C-alpha positions as CSV (number, residue, x, y, z in Angstrom):
1,M,-17.6,6.2,-19.3
2,I,-19.2,4.5,-16.3
3,K,-18.7,6.4,-13.2
4,V,-18.4,4.4,-9.9
5,K,-18.9,5.7,-6.2
6,L,-15.9,5.1,-4.0
7,S,-16.5,3.4,-0.6
8,D,-15.1,5.4,2.3
9,W,-11.4,5.2,1.8
10,K,-10.4,8.3,4.0
11,F,-7.8,7.4,6.7
12,D,-7.2,8.3,10.3
13,H,-4.4,11.0,10.9
14,Q,-1.6,8.1,11.3
15,M,-2.8,6.4,8.0
16,D,-3.2,9.7,6.2
17,E,0.5,10.7,7.0
18,A,1.8,7.3,6.1
19,Y,0.1,7.4,2.6
20,K,1.4,11.0,1.9
21,A,4.8,9.6,2.9
22,L,4.6,6.9,0.5
23,R,3.4,8.9,-2.3
24,T,6.2,11.3,-1.8
25,N,8.7,8.5,-2.0
26,I,7.1,7.4,-5.0
27,Q,7.4,10.8,-6.7
28,F,11.1,11.0,-5.7
29,C,11.7,7.7,-7.5
30,G,11.8,9.9,-10.8
31,A,9.6,11.0,-13.5
32,D,10.4,7.9,-15.5
33,K,8.5,5.6,-13.0
34,K,5.1,6.2,-14.0
35,V,3.6,2.7,-14.1
36,I,4.2,0.8,-11.0
37,A,3.4,-2.7,-10.1
38,L,2.4,-3.7,-6.6
39,T,2.9,-7.5,-5.3
40,S,3.2,-9.4,-2.2
41,C,4.5,-12.7,-1.1
42,T,1.1,-14.4,-0.1
43,P,-2.7,-13.4,-0.2
44,N,-4.2,-10.9,2.6
45,E,-1.1,-9.0,3.1
46,G,-3.2,-5.9,2.3
47,K,-1.6,-5.4,-1.1
48,S,-4.7,-4.5,-2.8
49,S,-5.8,-1.7,-0.3
50,V,-2.3,-0.3,-0.4
51,A,-2.5,-0.2,-4.2
52,F,-6.2,1.4,-4.1
53,N,-5.3,3.9,-1.3
54,L,-1.8,4.9,-3.0
55,A,-3.6,5.6,-6.3
56,A,-6.3,7.6,-4.3
57,S,-3.9,9.5,-2.5
58,L,-1.8,10.4,-5.6
59,A,-4.9,11.6,-7.1
60,E,-6.1,13.7,-4.2
61,S,-2.6,15.5,-4.5
62,G,-3.7,16.7,-8.1
63,K,-2.1,13.8,-10.2
64,S,-4.1,12.0,-12.8
65,V,-3.9,8.3,-12.0
66,L,-5.2,5.0,-13.4
67,L,-5.5,2.0,-11.1
68,I,-5.4,-1.3,-13.0
69,D,-6.7,-4.5,-11.0
70,A,-4.5,-7.3,-12.9
71,D,-5.3,-9.8,-10.2
72,L,-7.5,-11.8,-12.6
73,R,-7.6,-14.7,-10.5
74,K,-8.9,-13.5,-7.1
75,S,-9.9,-9.8,-7.3
76,V,-11.3,-7.8,-4.5
77,M,-11.4,-4.2,-6.0
78,M,-15.1,-4.1,-6.7
79,G,-15.8,-4.4,-3.1
80,R,-14.4,-0.8,-2.7
81,V,-16.9,0.8,-5.0
82,S,-20.5,1.3,-5.5
83,V,-22.0,0.5,-9.1
84,D,-25.5,0.2,-10.4
85,Q,-24.8,-1.3,-13.9
86,E,-22.5,-4.0,-15.4
87,V,-18.9,-3.2,-15.5
88,M,-16.5,-4.9,-17.8
89,G,-13.0,-5.2,-16.8
90,L,-9.1,-6.0,-17.9
91,A,-10.1,-9.6,-18.8
92,H,-12.8,-8.3,-21.2
93,Y,-10.4,-6.2,-22.9
94,L,-7.5,-8.6,-23.1
95,S,-9.8,-11.4,-24.6
96,K,-11.2,-8.8,-27.2
97,Q,-14.6,-8.6,-25.7
98,A,-14.3,-4.8,-25.1
99,K,-12.3,-1.7,-26.3
100,L,-10.1,0.0,-23.8
101,S,-12.3,3.0,-23.7
102,D,-15.3,0.5,-22.4
103,V,-13.3,-0.8,-19.5
104,I,-11.8,2.6,-18.0
105,C,-14.2,3.8,-15.2
106,A,-14.2,7.4,-13.7
107,T,-14.7,7.5,-10.0
108,T,-16.1,10.3,-7.6
109,L,-12.7,11.3,-6.9
110,P,-11.3,13.6,-9.6
111,K,-8.6,12.5,-11.8
112,F,-9.0,8.7,-10.5
113,H,-9.8,6.1,-12.8
114,I,-9.8,2.5,-12.5
115,I,-9.7,-0.6,-14.7
116,F,-11.5,-3.5,-13.0
117,S,-10.3,-7.1,-13.4
118,G,-13.5,-8.3,-15.0
119,I,-14.5,-11.8,-15.4
120,V,-12.5,-14.6,-14.4
121,P,-10.6,-16.1,-17.4
122,P,-9.5,-19.7,-17.7
123,N,-6.0,-18.3,-18.9
124,P,-4.9,-15.3,-16.8
125,A,-1.1,-15.8,-17.4
126,E,-1.5,-15.9,-21.1
127,L,-3.9,-13.0,-21.3
128,L,-1.4,-11.0,-19.2
129,G,1.6,-12.0,-21.4
130,N,-0.1,-11.2,-24.5
131,R,0.6,-8.0,-26.6
132,L,-2.6,-6.3,-25.8
133,F,-1.6,-5.8,-22.4
134,K,1.8,-4.3,-23.4
135,D,0.2,-2.0,-26.0
136,M,-2.6,-1.0,-23.3
137,I,0.4,0.1,-20.8
138,R,2.1,2.1,-23.5
139,V,-1.2,3.8,-24.3
140,V,-2.2,4.9,-20.6
141,R,1.3,5.7,-19.6
142,D,0.9,8.9,-22.3
143,V,-2.6,9.7,-20.8
144,Y,-2.0,9.6,-16.9
145,D,0.7,10.8,-14.6
146,Y,0.8,7.5,-12.6
147,V,-0.5,4.0,-13.4
148,I,-0.6,1.6,-10.2
149,V,-1.1,-2.0,-11.1
150,D,-2.6,-4.4,-8.4
151,T,-0.9,-7.8,-9.3
152,P,-1.5,-11.1,-7.6
153,P,0.9,-12.4,-5.0
154,L,4.2,-13.4,-6.5
155,G,5.0,-15.8,-3.8
156,I,2.4,-18.2,-5.2
157,I,1.5,-16.9,-8.7
158,I,3.9,-16.0,-11.6
159,D,1.7,-13.4,-13.1
160,S,3.3,-10.7,-11.2
161,A,6.4,-11.0,-12.9
162,I,4.8,-11.1,-16.2
163,I,3.1,-7.8,-15.5
164,A,6.0,-6.5,-14.1
165,D,8.0,-6.6,-17.5
166,S,5.8,-4.0,-18.7
167,C,6.3,-1.9,-15.8
168,D,8.8,1.0,-14.9
169,G,8.9,-0.2,-11.4
170,S,7.7,-2.4,-8.7
171,V,6.9,-2.6,-5.0
172,I,6.6,-5.4,-2.7
173,V,4.0,-5.3,0.2
174,I,5.0,-7.1,3.3
175,E,2.7,-7.9,6.3
176,A,4.5,-7.0,9.4
177,G,5.2,-9.8,11.9
178,T,4.3,-12.7,9.3
179,I,6.6,-13.0,6.4
180,S,10.1,-14.5,6.7
181,Y,13.2,-12.8,5.4
182,R,13.8,-16.0,3.2
183,F,10.3,-15.8,1.6
184,V,10.8,-12.2,0.9
185,Q,14.3,-12.9,-0.8
186,E,12.6,-15.5,-2.9
187,V,9.9,-13.1,-4.1
188,K,12.4,-10.4,-4.7
189,D,14.7,-12.7,-6.8
190,Q,11.8,-13.6,-8.8
191,L,10.7,-10.3,-9.3
192,A,14.2,-9.1,-10.5
193,K,14.0,-11.6,-13.2
194,S,11.6,-9.4,-15.1
195,N,14.1,-6.8,-15.5
196,C,11.8,-4.4,-13.7
197,P,13.3,-2.1,-11.1
198,I,12.3,-2.9,-7.4
199,L,11.7,0.5,-5.9
200,G,11.4,-0.9,-2.4
201,T,9.0,-2.4,0.0
202,I,5.9,-1.6,2.2
203,L,5.4,-2.9,5.6
204,N,2.0,-3.2,6.1
205,K,-0.3,-3.6,9.1
206,V,2.2,-2.2,11.5
207,D,1.1,-2.1,15.2
208,Y,1.1,1.7,15.8
209,S,0.7,1.1,19.5
210,K,4.4,-0.3,19.6
211,A,5.6,2.2,17.4
212,G,5.5,5.0,19.9
213,T,4.5,8.7,19.0
214,Y,6.3,11.0,16.6
215,G,9.8,11.6,17.8
216,H,10.1,8.5,19.8
217,Y,10.0,5.8,17.1
218,G,13.5,4.6,18.2
219,K,15.7,2.7,15.7
220,Y,14.7,0.6,13.0
221,G,16.4,-2.4,14.9
222,K,13.4,-2.3,17.4
223,Y,11.1,-3.6,14.6
224,G,12.9,-7.0,14.6
225,K,14.4,-8.9,11.6
226,Y,12.5,-10.6,9.0
227,G,13.7,-13.8,10.1
228,K,11.2,-13.5,13.1
229,Y,8.3,-13.2,10.8
230,G,7.4,-16.9,11.0
231,K,7.7,-20.0,8.7
232,Y,6.1,-21.1,5.4
233,G,3.7,-23.0,7.4
234,K,1.6,-19.9,8.2
235,Y,1.3,-18.8,4.6
236,G,-1.9,-21.0,3.8
237,S,-2.3,-23.2,0.8
238,Y,-1.8,-22.6,-2.7
239,G,-5.3,-23.9,-3.3
240,D,-6.8,-20.4,-2.9
241,Y,-5.5,-19.6,-6.3
242,G,-6.7,-22.7,-8.1
243,E,-4.5,-25.6,-9.8
244,S,-2.8,-23.3,-12.1
245,S,-1.1,-21.7,-9.0
246,K,0.9,-25.0,-8.3
């Protein structure tokens, strides 16, 4: 098994407390919620960072964790580790170019393993929807306490809904002050069609300077409504994910 070195992932105190609270909430979702997919509305909301840090936080608490990078179109996960040899990933396994044992990497954090996305395939949706992916999930759920699956943004790519069909629960990561209520509702409705329970949402990139200090957070109402988060025009173009995303 290849071992990769994690980049500096430790947080400041506020972030550390936030991820401890998140992992606690995940654990309270129930023992049957072991395989959890994370998605977002658009790229660059910090979904992959949240998935990586959540998985690392769970491992740090003593849980055995597998992080699967299932964004086969535009992965950023390899940038979070240092490795001195070629690493095969999920695309290699799903296209039968590698065995499952060949694509699971150990890390410098005990009990934390990663499957990277691998090469960019011409048919990511088809690979994720085939039997090999479902079989893989069945195998790893019996080995690890938690399996965290980083998926593409569901607001522009259907892959997340395909992946969620094999998961126990899903979470939507939302960038604070950017995404509209209507857009979130559309993504939520699309995700619900996969029959995968939606465990909740994570409000990411919150400006702590406006949140006050412990004991002075105020009411939720001060954070504003989703409707203030902007219009579709701010979300960028579909072209970032290629023709298949249209």
